[in-house]
Steps between C-alpha positions, in 0.01 A plus 500: 500500500648839394518783761251779466646829377529771760282808446696801382469811712447825311817707456530779753607837373859557600665833544840561347786435740672822614831520683691790643725646233880514534619810686859608441518643857481142629718288267560203732290188551406604850188708450439601864591865447290513183205360697539749788562799269189417290291479821627840608450649150142378488404658830695821421314514166163455666587769756577745217245392236222373727372155564414285200690705244585297191861625490566336836367166378840422340674502837229289658526246226876478546500457879204263483693289253838478677439558869403212728148545631617479864728801451222712345257404783757586762583832335133587465438432870811702596374793291162477672665496843738786408809287553605452134871589457480616138451864400172539309 
């Protein structure tokens, strides 16, 4: 007896994969500084341009791509508490 064919699920729409572009200020493999600087740049941009400005989206996309989630959560909570070490 032949096995029954498995039903095929409809294809989900996939978004194109985006990665943080190469930045000549951070030429090494270790991207920690690039992550941190992009986080700072995003919040500085929002401080100047206002929340939700499309110009700032670039920096958010970069730090969301390369920063570990735990770091971002910790930095967000430190900013909320007023103990964040970075200058925004």
